C-alpha positions as CSV (number, residue, x, y, z in Angstrom):
1,M,29.1,71.2,-1.3
2,T,30.9,73.6,-3.5
3,L,31.2,77.4,-2.7
4,G,28.5,78.3,-5.7
5,S,26.1,75.9,-4.4
6,R,26.5,77.4,-1.0
7,L,26.3,81.0,-2.2
8,R,23.1,80.2,-4.2
9,E,21.9,78.2,-1.2
10,R,22.2,81.8,1.3
11,R,20.7,83.4,-1.4
12,E,17.9,81.5,-1.9
13,R,17.5,81.3,2.1
14,L,17.2,84.9,2.1
15,G,14.8,85.1,-0.8
16,K,17.0,86.9,-2.7
17,T,17.0,86.8,-6.5
18,Q,20.4,87.1,-8.7
19,L,20.0,90.1,-9.9
20,T,19.0,92.2,-6.8
21,A,21.6,90.5,-4.7
22,A,24.2,91.2,-7.5
23,K,22.9,95.1,-7.4
24,D,23.0,94.9,-3.5
25,L,26.8,93.4,-3.6
26,G,27.8,95.8,-6.2
27,I,28.8,93.4,-8.5
28,S,27.1,92.3,-12.0
29,N,24.6,89.5,-12.2
30,V,27.1,87.7,-14.6
31,Q,29.7,88.0,-12.0
32,L,27.3,86.5,-9.3
33,S,26.0,83.6,-11.6
34,R,29.6,82.4,-12.4
35,Y,30.4,82.3,-8.8
36,E,27.4,80.4,-7.8
37,S,28.3,78.3,-11.0
38,D,32.0,77.7,-9.5
39,D,33.4,79.3,-12.9
40,R,34.7,82.1,-10.9
41,K,36.1,82.3,-7.3
42,P,35.6,85.4,-5.3
43,E,38.3,87.5,-4.0
44,P,38.8,87.7,-0.1
45,D,37.0,91.0,0.2
46,L,34.2,89.6,-2.0
47,L,33.9,86.7,0.1
48,G,33.9,88.9,3.4
49,R,30.9,90.6,1.8
50,F,29.1,87.6,0.8
51,A,29.6,86.3,4.0
52,E,28.2,89.5,5.6
53,Y,25.4,90.0,3.2
54,Y,24.3,86.4,3.3
55,K,24.2,86.4,7.4
56,T,26.8,83.2,7.7
57,T,30.3,83.0,7.8
58,A,33.7,82.8,5.2
59,D,34.1,79.1,6.6
60,Y,31.0,78.2,5.8
61,L,30.7,79.4,2.1
62,L,34.4,77.8,2.1
63,G,32.9,74.2,3.0
64,L,35.1,74.6,6.4
65,T,31.8,74.0,8.6
66,N,28.5,73.2,8.1
67,D,27.6,75.5,10.6
68,S,26.1,78.7,8.6
69,T,24.8,80.6,11.6
70,L,26.9,83.6,13.0
71,E,26.8,82.2,16.7
72,G,30.1,80.9,18.2
73,T,32.0,83.1,15.6
74,A,34.8,85.4,17.2
75,A,33.5,88.7,18.9
76,P,34.3,91.5,16.2
77,A,36.1,93.5,19.1
78,T,38.0,90.3,19.9
79,E,39.1,89.9,16.2
80,A,39.9,93.8,16.1
81,A,42.2,93.4,19.2
82,A,44.5,90.3,17.7
83,F,44.4,92.2,14.4
84,E,46.0,95.4,16.1
85,E,48.2,93.5,17.7
86,F,49.3,91.7,14.9
87,M,49.9,94.8,13.2
88,R,52.1,96.4,15.6
89,N,54.8,93.8,15.0
90,P,57.1,95.8,12.6
91,E,57.5,92.4,10.4
92,H,53.3,92.6,9.8
93,G,52.3,96.2,10.5
94,L,53.6,97.6,7.3
95,F,51.2,95.6,4.9
96,F,48.2,97.0,7.2
97,K,50.0,100.2,7.9
98,D,47.0,102.9,7.4
99,Y,44.5,100.5,9.4
100,L,44.6,102.7,12.7
101,D,44.1,106.1,10.4
102,A,41.6,104.4,8.1
103,P,37.5,105.0,8.1
104,E,35.8,102.6,10.0
105,A,34.5,101.3,6.5
106,R,38.2,100.4,5.4
107,Q,38.9,98.9,8.7
108,E,36.1,96.6,8.6
109,E,37.5,95.6,4.7
110,M,40.8,95.2,5.9
111,L,39.6,93.0,9.3
112,R,37.7,90.7,6.9
113,F,40.9,90.4,4.9
114,W,43.5,89.7,7.8
115,T,40.7,87.0,9.4
116,F,40.8,85.5,5.8
117,I,44.3,85.1,5.6
118,R,44.7,83.7,9.2
119,E,42.0,80.9,8.5
120,Q,44.1,80.2,5.7
121,E,47.5,79.9,7.7
122,R,45.7,77.6,10.3
123,L,44.0,75.4,7.4
124,R,48.0,74.9,5.9
125,K,49.0,74.1,9.5
126,S,46.2,71.7,10.0
127,D,47.2,70.0,6.7
128,R,50.9,70.0,7.7
129,D,50.4,68.5,10.9
130,K,48.3,65.2,8.9
131,E,51.6,64.6,7.2
C-alpha cells in the first residue's frame, strides 16, 4: 500500500469525508486529495499531524509497518527525554535551540519532527547494513 492509500484507508476507517478531514487538519480538500492519490508527499510536520489525527503512527503511514495501532510505540515521555538528551549535544541542539522555552504545542511539533528524522536515519543505517 502507498502512503496515499494508507491515508485514505485511515480516513475512511474513521468515517471522515475528505472535506471534514481536510478542514480538521487545516489543509484544503484539494491538498488532501493530492496526498491520497500520491500526487504529492506531505512535509514531515503534516505527516505527524496525519498520524495523530488518524490515530496511527507515521511508520504505518509510510509503509514501514503494517501495524496501524498505536500500541508498542514509544511513550511520549520517553521520546521527549531522548529528544532533550539529543538537543543538549552542542552539535545538535542549535537546530532545536528554542525547544525548552517553546509552548507545549510547539514542543510537540518539534518532537514529532525529530522522531521522523530519527526514523529516517534508522532506515538509512538499515539500508547500508544490507549492502
